[in-house]
N, C-alpha and C positions, 0 to 999 in steps of 0.2 A: 407954678414950679415945673421945672425941667423933667421929662421924663428919664428913668433908669432904665439901660438897656441890660441891665445884668441879670441874668437869669435866676430866678427865685426858685426855693425849695427842690433843687437838684441836688442830691447828694455826689460826693466827691469819690471816686474809686479808692479803696483803701490800697496803700503803698507797702509791701514789704519791705522793710529796711534792707535786707539780704539783697534784693533787685536792686532798689537804689544805690548800694553801694557798688555793686557789679556794672552798674551803668556808669557811675562815675570815675571807678577806679579800673575797673576791667576785672573780669572776675578769671578765676584760675582755669586754663583750659588745658587739654590733652592734644599733644602733637607727638607725629611720628617722624621719627630721623633714623635713616640708616637703620629700619627694622626694629627700632626700640621705641617704647612708647613713653614719652615725657611728659609729666606735669608741670604748666608754665604759669607762674603768678607774676603779673606785673606789679611794681613797685612805685609808687607815685613819688616825685621828688620831696614832697614835705614830710614822707613817711622813710625816707631814706636817711636813717640817724647815722650809720657807722659807714667806713670806707673797705670794700673789698677788692680782691686781686679777681680779674676777670680770666676764667680760663681759656677762653677763646684766643684774647689777644696780650695776654699777661700784663696787660696795663692796669691802672687804678681805677674802680668805680668809685668816685669820689662821693662822701657824703652829699646830700641834697641832689643828688642826679638820678633822674627816674632811670630804672633799670626792670630785669627780669630775674626772677628765682626759678630754677630749673632743678626737679629731681625725677627719678625715675617711676615710672606708674606700673611697672611690671616686673618689679625687683621681687624676685623669688625667696630673697631673705626677709621679706614682710616690709610693712608700711613704715615703721618706725626706723629701721635701720636706711631705708630709702631716704626719708627726711633727714637723718643725721648727716647724711651726704650729699644734701642739696647744695648748690654753688649759686651766686650772684653773677649773672651776665649783663655785659653792656646790650642794650636791646639789639643792636645793629649786629655785633658778633653774634649773636644765638641766630638771628635771621639767615645770616651766611654760613654759619655752619653746618 
């Protein structure tokens, strides 16, 4: 019978589901542009279910297109207000803004 080279009795490290999601889809990041802090959340193509207007180019971010959602991180009016004012950008448009 051939010998197995598979290690035995070794525990696999537990993976946090949030870390896995961040690795697969990219996590929310904070970026600074023109002295303002912004939260930037990537949206994978399969998760993009609606069409939006990109504020960078005024073109359409079509459903099924990977893009980013951006909102202020340092809003003095509060997080809820900042979230309600979030915008969907083409990834390229956000990079060059």
